[in-house]
Every structure is written in structure tokens, then in C-alpha cells.
C-alpha positions in Angstrom: -41.9 40.2 -29.5 -40.3 40.8 -32.6 -40.9 43.9 -35.0 -40.6 43.4 -38.5 -41.8 45.1 -41.5 -42.3 42.1 -43.6 -41.4 38.4 -43.7 -41.1 35.9 -46.9 -41.8 32.4 -45.8 -41.6 28.7 -47.6 -38.6 30.2 -49.7 -36.0 28.2 -50.7 -32.7 31.3 -50.0 -29.6 31.0 -51.6 -27.8 33.2 -49.4 -24.2 33.3 -51.7 -22.7 32.8 -48.0 -20.5 30.5 -46.9 -22.5 28.3 -44.8 -21.3 25.0 -46.2 -24.0 24.7 -48.7 -23.9 25.1 -52.4 -25.0 28.8 -52.9 -25.3 29.3 -49.3 -28.8 27.5 -49.4 -31.4 27.6 -46.8 -34.1 25.5 -47.8 -37.5 26.1 -46.7 -36.6 29.3 -45.1 -37.8 32.7 -43.7 -36.5 36.2 -44.3 -37.5 39.0 -42.5 -36.5 43.0 -42.9 -37.1 45.7 -40.9 -36.1 49.6 -41.9 -34.9 48.3 -45.2 -32.0 45.7 -43.8 -32.6 42.2 -43.5 -33.4 41.6 -39.6 -33.5 37.7 -40.2 -32.7 34.7 -42.3 -33.0 31.1 -41.5 -35.2 28.3 -41.0 -38.8 29.1 -39.7 -38.7 27.1 -36.3 -35.7 30.0 -35.8 -38.0 32.8 -36.2 -38.9 34.8 -33.4 -42.0 35.8 -32.6 -43.9 38.4 -34.5 -47.0 40.2 -35.1 -48.9 38.2 -37.6 -52.0 40.4 -37.3 -49.9 43.9 -38.6 -46.7 42.3 -40.5 -47.1 41.3 -43.8 -45.7 38.0 -44.6 -45.4 36.5 -48.4 -45.5 32.8 -48.8 -43.1 31.8 -51.6 -44.3 28.4 -52.1 -41.0 27.0 -52.6 -40.0 30.2 -55.2 -36.2 31.2 -54.6 -34.9 34.1 -53.4 -31.4 35.5 -54.0 -29.1 38.9 -53.5 -30.2 41.7 -55.8 -27.7 41.4 -58.6 -24.6 44.0 -59.0 -23.6 45.1 -62.1 -20.3 46.0 -61.4 -18.5 47.1 -64.4 -20.9 49.6 -66.9 -20.2 52.6 -69.5 -24.1 52.8 -69.1 -23.9 56.6 -69.6 -23.5 57.8 -73.2 -24.8 59.5 -76.5 -25.8 57.4 -79.6 -24.6 53.8 -80.9 -21.7 52.4 -83.4 -24.5 50.0 -85.1 -22.8 51.3 -88.7 -19.7 50.7 -87.7 -21.1 47.0 -86.8 -22.3 46.9 -90.1 -18.8 47.9 -92.0 -16.7 45.2 -89.7 -19.0 42.4 -91.0 -18.4 44.1 -94.8 -14.7 43.7 -94.0 -14.1 47.6 -92.8 -10.9 46.7 -90.6 -11.0 49.2 -87.1 -8.1 51.7 -88.6 -10.8 52.2 -91.6 -13.4 52.8 -89.1 -11.5 55.0 -86.7 -10.6 57.2 -89.7 -13.6 57.9 -91.0 -14.7 59.5 -87.6 -15.5 56.0 -86.0 -14.9 54.3 -82.8 -14.7 55.8 -79.4 -14.2 59.3 -81.3 -17.5 58.9 -82.4 -19.2 58.4 -79.0 -17.4 60.9 -77.7 -18.8 63.0 -79.8 -22.1 62.3 -79.2 -22.1 62.2 -75.3 -20.3 65.7 -75.8 -23.4 67.0 -78.1 -26.1 65.5 -75.8 -27.6 67.4 -73.4 -28.0 66.6 -69.7 -32.1 65.8 -70.2 -31.2 63.6 -73.1 -28.2 61.5 -71.3 -30.6 61.0 -68.5 -33.2 59.5 -70.6 -31.0 56.8 -72.5 -29.5 56.2 -69.4 -32.4 55.6 -67.1 -34.1 52.8 -70.2 -31.0 51.3 -70.0 -31.5 50.8 -66.0 -34.6 50.3 -66.0 -33.8 47.2 -68.6 -31.3 46.0 -65.7 -33.7 46.6 -63.1 -36.2 44.2 -65.1 -33.4 41.9 -64.7 -33.2 41.7 -60.9 -30.4 44.3 -61.0 -30.6 46.5 -57.9 -26.6 48.1 -58.0 -25.1 49.3 -61.2 -21.6 50.7 -61.6 -21.4 53.9 -64.4 -18.6 55.1 -65.6 -17.8 58.3 -67.2 -14.7 58.6 -70.0 -16.9 59.3 -73.1 -16.2 62.7 -72.4 -12.6 63.2 -71.9 -12.8 67.0 -70.8 -13.2 68.1 -67.8 -17.0 69.5 -69.1 -18.5 66.7 -70.4 -16.9 64.1 -67.8 -18.6 66.4 -65.5 -21.8 66.0 -67.2 -22.0 62.1 -67.6 -20.7 61.8 -63.5 -24.1 64.5 -63.0 -26.4 62.3 -64.4 -25.1 59.1 -62.7 -25.9 60.8 -59.6 -29.4 61.7 -60.8 -30.2 58.3 -61.8 -28.9 57.4 -58.3 -31.3 60.0 -56.6 -34.4 59.3 -58.4 -34.2 55.4 -59.7 -34.5 52.0 -57.3 -31.3 50.6 -57.9 -28.2 51.8 -56.5 -25.6 54.1 -59.0 -21.9 53.9 -58.2 -20.5 56.8 -60.3 -16.6 56.1 -61.5 -14.0 58.3 -62.9 -12.8 57.0 -66.6 -11.3 60.3 -67.3 -7.9 58.1 -68.8 -10.3 56.1 -71.0 -8.5 57.1 -74.2 -6.7 60.4 -75.5 -8.7 62.9 -77.2 -8.2 65.1 -80.2 -7.5 68.2 -78.3 -4.2 65.7 -76.7 -3.3 64.3 -80.1 0.3 62.9 -79.5 0.8 64.2 -75.8 -1.1 61.7 -73.5 1.4 63.0 -70.5 -0.3 66.2 -70.9 -3.6 64.3 -71.0 -3.1 62.4 -67.8 -2.1 65.8 -65.9 -4.8 67.0 -67.4 -7.5 64.0 -65.6 -5.3 64.1 -62.6 -6.5 67.9 -62.6 -10.1 67.2 -63.5 -10.3 64.7 -60.5 -10.2 67.0 -57.2 -12.8 69.2 -58.7 -14.9 66.7 -59.2 -14.2 64.5 -56.0 -15.8 67.9 -54.2 -18.5 67.8 -55.8 -19.4 64.4 -54.4 -19.3 63.0 -58.1 -16.7 60.4 -57.4 -16.8 57.3 -55.7 -13.8 55.2 -57.6 -11.4 56.0 -60.4 -10.7 53.9 -63.4 -8.0 53.7 -65.9 -7.4 52.1 -69.0 -4.1 50.4 -68.6 -3.1 49.5 -71.8 -1.3 49.6 -75.0 -4.0 51.3 -77.1 -4.7 53.5 -73.7 -2.3 53.9 -71.0 1.0 53.1 -69.7 1.5 52.0 -66.3 3.5 55.1 -65.7 0.8 56.8 -66.4 -1.8 55.5 -64.4 0.3 55.3 -61.7 0.0 59.3 -61.8 -3.8 58.8 -62.3 -3.8 56.4 -58.8 -1.7 58.5 -57.2 -3.7 61.2 -57.5 -6.9 59.3 -56.4 -4.9 58.1 -53.0 -4.3 61.5 -52.1 -7.9 62.2 -52.2 -9.1 58.8 -50.3 -10.3 57.5 -53.7 -10.4 53.9 -54.1 -8.8 52.5 -57.7 -9.8 49.8 -60.2 -8.4 49.2 -64.2 -9.1 48.1 -67.1 -6.3 45.4 -67.6 -4.4 42.8 -69.3 -7.5 43.5 -72.0 -5.5 43.0 -74.9 -1.3 42.6 -73.7 -0.2 42.1 -70.2 1.1 45.7 -69.6 1.1 44.7 -66.0 -1.7 46.8 -65.3 -3.2 44.4 -62.5 -0.3 44.4 -60.3 -0.5 48.2 -60.6 -4.0 47.8 -59.3 -2.9 45.7 -56.6 0.2 47.5 -55.3 -2.4 50.6 -54.5 -4.9 47.9 -53.1 -7.4 48.9 -55.8 -11.2 47.4 -56.0 -10.4 45.1 -59.3 -8.5 44.7 -62.4 -11.2 43.7 -65.1 -10.6 42.4 -68.6 -8.0 40.5 -67.5 -7.4 38.1 -70.7 -3.6 38.1 -70.5 -3.1 38.4 -67.1 -0.1 36.2 -65.9 0.6 34.0 -62.7 2.7 36.8 -61.1 -0.4 39.4 -61.9 -2.7 36.3 -60.2 -0.6 36.4 -57.2 -0.5 40.0 -56.7 -4.1 40.3 -56.8 -4.9 37.6 -54.4 -2.4 39.2 -51.7 -4.4 42.6 -52.1 -7.5 41.5 -52.2 -8.5 42.5 -55.7 -11.3 41.0 -57.5 -11.1 40.0 -60.6 -14.2 41.1 -63.0 -14.5 39.2 -65.9 -16.4 40.9 -68.9 -17.6 37.9 -71.6 -19.9 40.3 -73.6 -16.8 42.5 -75.0 -14.8 39.1 -75.2 -18.1 37.7 -77.7 -18.9 40.6 -79.3 -15.0 41.3 -80.5 -14.4 37.8 -81.1 -11.6 37.2 -79.3 -9.7 33.8 -78.6 -7.6 34.6 -75.5 -9.8 33.5 -72.3 -9.0 34.9 -69.1 -6.8 32.9 -66.8 -9.5 31.1 -64.9 -7.6 28.1 -63.5 -5.3 30.1 -62.0 -7.8 32.6 -60.2 -9.1 29.6 -58.6 -5.9 28.3 -57.7 -5.0 31.7 -56.2 -8.6 32.2 -54.7 -8.9 35.4 -56.7 -12.6 36.6 -56.3 -14.2 36.5 -59.7 -17.2 38.7 -60.2 -19.0 39.2 -63.5 -21.0 41.9 -65.4 -22.4 43.3 -68.9 -19.6 46.0 -69.6 -22.6 47.9 -71.6 -21.1 50.4 -73.9 -21.9 51.2 -77.4 -18.6 50.0 -79.2 -17.5 46.7 -78.0 -20.0 45.3 -75.3 -23.5 46.9 -76.5 -25.1 43.8 -74.6 -27.8 45.0 -71.6 -28.6 42.1 -70.2 -27.5 40.7 -66.9 -28.9 37.1 -67.8 -27.2 36.3 -70.5 -23.7 37.5 -68.9 -24.6 34.7 -66.3 -24.8 32.2 -69.3 -21.6 33.5 -71.1 -19.6 33.2 -68.2 -20.5 29.6 -68.1 -20.5 28.7 -72.0 -17.4 30.9 -72.9 -15.2 30.7 -70.0 -16.2 27.9 -68.0 -17.2 29.1 -64.7 -19.7 26.9 -62.9 -23.0 28.5 -61.8 -22.4 28.9 -58.4 -19.1 30.8 -59.8 -21.1 32.9 -61.9 -24.0 33.9 -59.2 -21.3 34.6 -56.9 -19.4 36.6 -59.5 -22.9 39.0 -59.5 -23.5 39.1 -56.1 -21.2 38.5 -53.3 -17.9 38.8 -55.7 -19.4 41.9 -57.5 -20.0 44.1 -54.2 -16.6 43.3 -53.1 -15.0 44.6 -56.8 -17.2 48.1 -55.8 -16.1 48.2 -52.0 -19.8 47.5 -51.1 -19.9 45.7 -47.6 -23.7 45.9 -46.6 -24.8 44.0 -49.9 -24.5 41.1 -52.4 -25.5 38.3 -49.5 -28.4 37.6 -47.9 -27.5 37.7 -44.3 -28.5 39.5 -41.1 -27.8 43.3 -41.2 -27.2 43.3 -45.1 -28.8 45.7 -47.2 -32.8 44.2 -48.1 -31.9 44.2 -51.6 -33.8 40.8 -52.8 -35.2 38.8 -55.5 -37.5 36.1 -55.9 -37.8 33.4 -59.0 -40.0 31.2 -60.1 -37.2 28.2 -60.5 -36.7 24.8 -59.4 -33.0 25.7 -58.8 -30.2 28.6 -59.2 -28.7 26.9 -62.1 -31.8 27.5 -64.2 -30.4 31.4 -63.6 -27.4 30.4 -65.9 -28.9 27.8 -68.1 -31.3 29.4 -69.9 -32.0 33.5 -71.0 -34.4 35.6 -72.8 -37.2 33.8 -70.2 -37.4 35.9 -67.3 -38.0 33.9 -64.0 -38.0 37.3 -61.7 -41.5 37.5 -59.9 -40.5 40.0 -57.1 -37.8 42.8 -56.6 -37.3 43.9 -53.2 -35.0 46.7 -52.5 -34.1 48.5 -49.3 -37.1 46.0 -48.1 -40.0 47.5 -50.2 -40.9 45.8 -53.3 -40.2 47.2 -57.0 -43.0 48.0 -59.4 -41.3 46.4 -62.8 
């Protein structure tokens, strides 16, 4: 007789696996967990015998189970906000005018440097709680609003504390190469050297799971990003990049050259870049929130990504300047309406493909042996999760096999 910690019966299960059905669906299925892992997913008739007297059984009554959502690109830890700049832009102020008055990323860096560990933790916890209530069980958090060793370390330490004390998993990404700080004005090469010097110490403190760069004309060049990637590779750390957001600089091909996890934004990605990503197995992370908030017009090359079978993930890009949107359900809708992805592509983008973008092979699908992170929704079909937002259909959230109080 099989022993389980809990069983969910009479459920429609969107496993997000390649089982030949849309969404990897198992109709009227059963899911069982043991020791925080999925021990069985399948038809009720195939469920091994178990002791019904001691095993909790949850009757889903036809509701849907999906993998816990994964927000694989956020800048969740920062101080202050930039609502004043939002208002200034709407009144006609240019980016240059705002920057000249101390706005832009400089404002966020100043606020983040000034904030204490405790203040950043409280602010970030509230944002993380908001995502958790939407069914998000894993969140990637980038540094990059410190631009000096002390503050970059502070951000990553707060991320580590969140991971330790919050139900959601927090993945820590070092984005020291985010922008040029005032201390290194007109010396981008010097700052890149400083970033490369920061990395070994942060890694030794177990504060870095991956390394990111902003490879762009207003960020850093391909050769500068290559230097950061080489440092990361020497430490055994995976890499990713903000790439091809504003121009086609070749950052995505650079990521692919290093066997990187993902290239993110990619609105200006060309076919050569797509082909290199396909060959390397690099995920394209689409960020419709930034596209919407900045009122961009250049769409990511979705048809090329489909043609080359490059996995597409979807994330919030939660940040104070270009995507102050703490709503993954909104991103589901935007990815469909703005980027013309199908609901199945979008849901793959926040489950299986988002897990791949973080290099996490233990989650993102509902299958035996996977981590038991999943959610129950009161919906008639998975497309409902993309069709509307502002109405939370989440009824139960399970992380490592345990129900979470929302």
C-alpha cells in the first residue's frame, strides 16, 4: 500500500508536459504528494492503493490544477518609486530632462543606497506577497540598483533573507552591469572591471545564483558584457542578459555563445540571433509590461522564435522605472493581446519555460518526481487565466506539498 502525505482528486490537471494534449491536460485526474514532491499524477484508476483513513484527500470537484507560476525576471528589491517621473513624462518632459533633474535610474540607486536592510526587506516582502497571492511560487530577483559593492551586496542579502523566510523560492541574480554609476562617469570599462571584482566575493557568500548584464547602447557593449560573462563562467555561474530591447547589439548571440539561460526583452532580435539561441537552448524571456509602459512599437520576433522552436517565457520585469507592474496575471493577458501569443504559449511561459529560464529542472510541470508547487483555480478552462485579470480565481496554493495561507 502506497503512502502519501495528501491527495487531490476529481481535478482537471494542466500538467504543462508534452503528453499530446493541450496544456498537457489530464481530465478528471489525481495528484498525490509525498515529502514535498509529486508522487503521482494521472487517472484515478491508476492511483496505487493508499490508506484512506490517514491520508488527507481534497476533492477538487472539477477545478483546475496548474504548476505554481514562476516570475523569472524581476527587479523586486529597490527603494523609493518614480511616480513623479511618470507624471512628468505625461506632461511632456523628456528622458534627458528627467535625468538632468536627478531622475531615472539615478533616483532609484540613491533611494536604494539610502535604505536599510530592514526597509528594503519590508518593501520587497509586500511585493512578493502580492505575487504569491496570484499563484506565483518562484521569483527571480535581480540586484542592479546599488552599483557599488556595499549596496549590491545589501540587495542580494535581502533576497537571500526573503528566500529563507518567505514561502516562495527567491532566485538571486547579480546585475551589477545594469547602468553606469556617477562614480564612474565616462569610464564604463573601469566600472566593468569593478563589477568583475565584486563577483567572486558575492559568490563566496552564496549570494549569487546567476549573472545578468544590460547589453545595450545605453548600457554596456558586447565586449564589456563578455568580460562579465567570462568572470561568471570562471566561477561556474550561469549567465543571462537584457538584450535587444532598444537596438540589435548582438547580446542574445553573446548569451548563446556562453550557453546562457536566457535573453530577455529581445524586441530587436534578428534571425541570426534567434538561430544562435535555438542552438544553445537559450530561453527568450518576453516582458510585455515594459513594452506597454514605455509605449514601444517594436514587437519581439514571435514568429521567428516559433519557427526555430526557441522556448518563450513571460515575466513581469517588476521595476520602478519601466514596468512598475506587480501582476503576473496582467502579463498573461498582455502577452496574448500585445504579442499575440496563444494562452497555451503564455502559460508555458510562466511555468515550464520560466523554469528553464532559471535553470531549474525540478519545477514548472506537474509530473512524478517534481517539486510539489501547484495551484488550484476555479476556472472552466486554462485560457480563462489569460482572458481576464483583476478577478483572482486562485482557490488554493501548495508549495512543497503544503497549503499556503494567502
